[in-house]
N, C-alpha and C positions, 0 to 999 in steps of 0.2 A: 421427100424420101420416106417410105414406109418404115415405121418403127418395128424392129424385130426383137424377139425375146421369147422366154418361156411362156406358153399360154396359161392364163388363169381363167377358170370358169367363174362367171358371175351368176350367182344364185340369188334371185330376187324374192324377198319375202314380204313385200309391201302389202299384198292382199291377204296375208295370214298374220304374221307378227305385227306388221304395221297397223292393221285394223284393230289390234288389241289395245291401241292407245285409247284412253278414256274418251267416250263420246262419239267415236267413229263408228258408223253403222252404214255400210254400203249396200245398196240394192244390187241384184244380179246385173241389171243393165249398166250400172256404174262400174262394177267390177269387170265387165266385159270390155268397156271402153278403155279402162286402165290397162287391162291385159293386152288389148290390141296395140296400144301405144308402147307397152314394154316390148312387144314383139318387134315393132318398128325400131325401138332403141337398140335391139340386138342382144338382150339378156340371154344367157344360155339355158337357164332353168328358171321356171316361174312357179313358185309355190302358191297354188291357187286358194288354199284354205285347209280347214281342219274338219273334214266331213262329218265326223261323229258328233260334233258339238250341237248341231241344229239342222233341221230340214233345209233351212235357207242356205246354210253354208254348203251342204251336200249338193244342192241344186246349182249353186254358183260354180263349184268345182266342175261339176258335170258339164255345165254350159261352156266353160272355158276349155275343157278337154275336147268338146265336140266342135269347137270353132277354131280358136287359136292353136289348139293342140293338133289340128289336122293339117296345118300349113306346112308345105314342103320347106325344109330349112328353118322352121320356126323353133321356138324353145321347147325343151322338155317340160311337161307339166307335172308338177309334184303335189302330192297330198300328204298332210301330216297325220300320224296315228300314234297313239300310245302303244306300248308293247302289250296289247290285249287282243285276243282273236277277233272280237266284234269290231274294234277300231280298224284293224288291218283289212278285214273284209269290206267294211264300209268305204274305206279309202280306195280299194281296188274296184268296187262297183262304180264309184264316181269317176274313175280314170278310164273306164272301158273304151270311150271314144277317141282317146289320144293316140297318135302315131307312136309317140314315145312318152311313156308314163313312168314316174318314179314314186315309190312309196317310201316315205321318210318316217321311220319309227324312232321313238325316243323313250328313255327310262331314266329316272333319277338314280344317281350313283353316290352322291355325297352323303356323309353320315347324317347331317342334319335333315336332308331330304328323305333319306330312308327311314329315319325315326319319325318325322312329322307327317310325311305324305304316303309312305309305304307300310305303315303300321309296324315299324321296326324290323323290316325284312333284312335278313343277313346278306353278306356278300355273295354267297354261293347261290342263294335264291334269286338274287337280282341278275347275276351272270347267266343262270339257266334261262330266266324269262327273256333276257335280251337275245340270246341265241335262238330260242324258239320263235320269237317274233320275226327275226330276220329270215329264218327258214320258211315261215309261213308266207312272208311277203314275196319271197323268191318263187313261190308257186304261181304268183300272178304276173310277175315282171322280173326281168333280169337286171333291173336298175333299182337297187335298194340302198338307202342311206340310213345309217344309225347314228344317234346322238345320245351321249351320256349326259343327261341334264345336270347342270351345276358342276361341270367338269373341273373348273378351276378351283373349286373347294373340295374336290374329291381327293382322297389319299392317292398319291401318284402311283404307288405300287398296284393298287386295285384298279385304277383307271387303265393302266397299261395291260393288265390282264383282260379287262373287258373289251378294249379295242382289238386286241389280238384274237380273242375268241370270236367276235362278230365277223372279223376279217376272214378267219378260217371257215366260218359258217357260210360265207359267200357275200357279205356286204361289199358293195363296189365303192362306196364312199363312207368314210368315217369322219363325223363332224365333231369338233371340240367347241362346245358352247360355253362362253363366259356369261352365264345366265344372269348374274346380278352385277355385271360390270366390275368385278373385283380385281381383275388382272392388271398388271402394269407391263409395258412392252418387253423389258429385259427378261423377266421371269416367264412370261407367256411365250416368247420366242423359244426359250429353252425347252419348255414343256412340249411345244409343237414339234420341235426337232426330235425329241424322244419318241413321240407318237409316230412320226414319219418313219423313224428307224425301226420301230416295233412292228409296223404293218408292211414292211418290205421296201422301204426307201422312197426317195422323191420320184423315181421313175417306175415304181412298182405298180402292180395291178390294182391296188386300192389307193384312191385319191383321199388325201387329208384335206378337210375343210375346216373353216372357223366361222363362228357365229358370235359376234361381239356386241355386247350392250354398252351403253354410253354413260353409265352412272358416274363415273369419274372423268368423263370427257375424253376417254382414251380409246374409243371403239375403232376409229380409223387407224390410230397409231398401232394398236395391238394387231389389227388385221394386216397392216403392211409388214410388221415384224414377223408375223406368221408366214407371209409369202416369202420373205427373206430366208426363213428357216424350212422351206420345202412344202408349205401348204399349196395345194393346186386349185382350191376353190375358196371364194369369199362369199359370205351370206350378208346381204345388204337390203336396205329399204330406201325408196326414194324420199328425199328430204330428211332421212334419218328418223322417220316416225316409228313409234312402237311403244312397248310397255315402258312406263316410268320415264326415264330420260331418253329413251329411244334406242334405235339400232345403229349399226355402222351405216353411214350415209353413202348411198350408191354413187352419187356424183362426185363426192370427195375422194373416195378410194379409187375410182376409175381415173380421174384426172391426176391423182398423185402417181399412179402407176404409169400414166402416159407422160407426165412432165418429168418424172425422175426415172425413166427407163434406164438411164445411164448407170444409176446406182442399184435399182431393184431388179433389172434384167427380166421383167415380166410384162406381158401385154394382155389386153382383153380385146374382144371383137365388138365392143360397144360402139355404136354409131353416135359419137359424142355431140354432133350438132343437134341431136334430138334431146339432149339433157334438159335444156331450159323448158322446152314445151312439156316434157314429161313432168317436170317439177311443178309447173303451173297447173297442169290437169289434176295431179294428185292433190295439190293444195286446194284447188277449187271444189273437188268432189268430196274430200274428207272434211273440209271446213277448217283445216289446220293451216294458218298463214305461215309463209316463209319469212323468217326474220330478215331485216334489211341487210345485216352484215353477215348473212349466211355465206359460207365459202362457196365458190363456183356459180351458184344460181341466185344469190341474194341480190336485191336491187342495187346495193352499193358495191358489188363485187368488182365492177370495172369503173367505179366513179372515183374522181379525184377532186378534193377540196383545196389542199395546200397549193399555194402558188408555185412553190418549187417543184411539186409533183406534176402540176399542170404543165409547166414549162417543159419538163423532161418528157412527158408523154406526147406533147405536141411535136417535140423534136424526133423522138423515137419511142414508140410505145413500150419497147422492151426495157427502157430505163426503169419503169415501175410496174410492169406487168409480166408475169411469167407464163401467162396463157393468152391466146387471142380470144376475144369475146365471140367471134364467129365460130370458133372451134367447139363451143358449148351451146351455140344457138342463141346467144344473147345479142339482141339488137334493139334499137328504139322501136316503139310501136309505129306501125305503118298505117297511114290513113288509106282506107280501102273503099269506103262507101259513104254515101251522103243521103240527104232527104229524098232526092229524086232517083235513087237506085231502085231497080225493080227486083222482082222475085228471082229472075234468072241470075242477075249479078250476085245477089245474096247467096243463092245456092252454090254458085261457082266458088265464092269465097269460103263457104263452109267446107266444101270438098277440098280446097287447097290447104285448109287447116288440118286436114286429116280426120274430120269429124263425120261420123256415119249416122245419117238420119233417115227415117222413113218419110214417106210423103206427108203423113199426118204430123209428124214431129217437125218437119221443115215448115209446114204451114203455121204451127204454133210459134216457132222461133221467129218466122218472118213477121208475124203480127206484132210480136214483142219488139222486133227491130224497128218497124215503122213507128211504134209508139215512142221509142227512144229517139228516133230521127227527128221527131217533132220538138224535142227538148234539147238536142245536142246537134250542133251543126255538122261535125265531122266524126264519123264512126271508124274506129281503128280495129286491127285484127284482135287486139286484146278485148275490146268491147264485144266483138262477135263471139269470142270464146266464152266470155262471161254470160252473155245472153243465152247461148245454147246450154251451158251448164245449168243455169238457173231455171230456164223454162222447160228443158227436156230431161236432162239426167237427174236433176234434183226433185223432179215431180213424177209421182207415180202415174201409170196409165189410167188408173181409176182413183184419183186423189180423194182422200177422206174429207179434205177441207179445201175451200177456195176463198181467197180474199177478194170479195166482190167490190168493196168500197171501204175507204178509210178517210176519216176526217178528223183533224186536230185543231183545237183552238188554244192559243197561248199568248201571253204577254209577259213583260218583265215584272209586273205587279199582280199577277193572277195565277192561280193554280191551273196547270194545263188539263184539258179534258179531251179525251179521244172517243170517237164513235167508230166501231168496226162492224161491218156487215159481212157475215161469213156464210158460205153455202156448205152444207154437209153432203159430200158426195156429189156425183155428176148431176143427179136428178133430185137431190135432197132439199130439205127445207132451208130457207134463208133466215138467219138469226141476226138481229141487230142489238148490240149492247154498248153502253157507254161507261167510262171509268175515268176518274181523275188520278193524277200521279205526281211523283216528285219532278218529273220532266216529261217531255213529249213522248219519248220512247217508252218510259215506264207506264204512261197512260195508255199508249197503244197496246202494249203487251197485256195490261190489265183488262182492257176491253175484250181482247181475244180470249183471255182466260174465262171471262164471264160468259161470252158467247158460246164457248164450247163446254163449259162446266168441267174443265180440267184443272186440277191443282198442280201447277207446274212451278218449279223453282228455277229461276235464272241463275246459273252458276258462273258463266263467263260471257263477256261481250267484247267484240273486237270490230273496229271499223277501219277500212283502208280505201284508198282511191285506186280504181282500176288503171286509170291513166292520169297524167298531169292535167291541170286546168280546172277552172272554177265550175265548168259544166261536166266534170268527170263523173262517171258512174261510181256510186258509193257501194262498196262491197262489205257486207256485214256478216259476221259469223257469231253464233251464239251457242252456248252449251246449256242444256236444260236437264233437270232430273224429274222424272214422274214415276212414283211407286218403285224406286230402285233402278229404273232403266234410265241410263244417261245417254243422251243423244245430242248430236251437233247439227245445227241448221244453218242455212246460208241464204241470203237474199241480196239482190242487186237492184239499184234504182238510182236515178239522179237525185232523188229525195231520200235523205238519210233515214227519216222516220218511216217511210214506206219500206225501205230496204230492211230496216230492223223488224218491222211487222212481218214481212215475208220470211225473214230468217227464223223468227220465233215460230210462225205457223209451220214452216218446214220441219223444225225440230219436233214439234208436237205430232205432226203427221208421221214422222219416223217412229216416234215412241208408240203410237197407236198401232202402226203396222207390225212393229216387232212383237208386241203382245198378242196380236191376232194370229200371226203366222207361226209363233213358237208352239211346239207340242206341249200338251199339259204338264209333262214331266220335265220340260226343259227349264233349267234354273235361269235366274236373271244373269246378265253379263258378268257381274262381279263374282258370281258363284261358278261360272263355267270353267272347265279345265283349261289351263294355259299351257302353252308349249314353249320350251327353251327359254 
């Protein structure tokens, strides 16, 4: 029986606020793949980026507007802009191709932000700037959202003046950001109720939205309390990624609304069986692993260790589960291919997984599949997803570097030594270097550093298995820093050292690409303007 209730708009900001997490740097191809999956998931609004921040971000927003943004019944494509004429114009230019585009303008309103970020601007100046930006945005689109940054630390009297003024100016959505995750549910719900009342009520022409950060672990709770108090939109990110402790988790708030519709009386149009696949794709392309005990999509979300729990679940899953695994798309990995599978079978499986590849990309992925099939007897759907992500989406069309060969020698009583052979560019020179290290992975990364002449610092290293079994693909993610640019790399292989080398090289590739494509006056990521 379909669940009924008050509709809540799901505004996804994975590609904008989510990408602001340290080390995440997605190429346009990767952003397009995520955007297409978010459309399949059924989000209502897709915030594609912050066009003024860099040429790359502008191109990604434009590409999404020109593709996903043209789909009938697809999501509204949004672009973020500060309350500055150049920002608004840049956002509008990026959104030109979309059937339905939204310009999302924001301006700091709290006293600490006005003092530190707006050179001590007074309340009247901030209010006037907000109204002017909304009016300018309305000359490009009739869908305009305004956010008073750091709303939860803003004087309530002034906050209510601002939201009323932008609503009168024509903003169609007023968003209340808990920018630093300061709010707690009871107070936040009360604040949202006052904002709803000030802009015309829960059923009025202006929708109230919330954008909650997770610094105190309360982003989902605050968002749900906001919905209870009249908010009609929640801003979320897949896997809860984002600045610092992250954003409100899309999958958690959606399933909370679905599971407790009896209490909350609100529903979304999200296609929940796509949640697990969306989570895996975002994790794979960002290099941010999903914790095992993550609600809804974590590996242990539907696992039971206790004997009492196991007995209950075998008798009736509802004894210890409040959601069905199939409702969120969680199922065991399915064996789909083997050593004797041909190109046609591989292509069919790629298509069934919802992955879009060109003929050249399919050829590269198939070659990698055949290499894996020689090492691993049974290839699962998760293996195929990992191969495609590693070989196609995580690799540039014109890669700066290629791992031609890697050799490592080690024993329990000798220092490991690695030799790496790296090709620079598609037709570039091949450089071979060796290096010793504290372990085989350290030696391999050292050899790559020497071959490329790049002074890179390894900040984080994580390894996981794609599937169970001793012959499983190893999935390695690393985070490196080069000249202030922090990037995340990913590599997969049945050999952990090779996977680590691929991940390290992938991170260096991204670092070089970022510096090459950035305009001369574009600051490093840590210096770029942040939103909400």
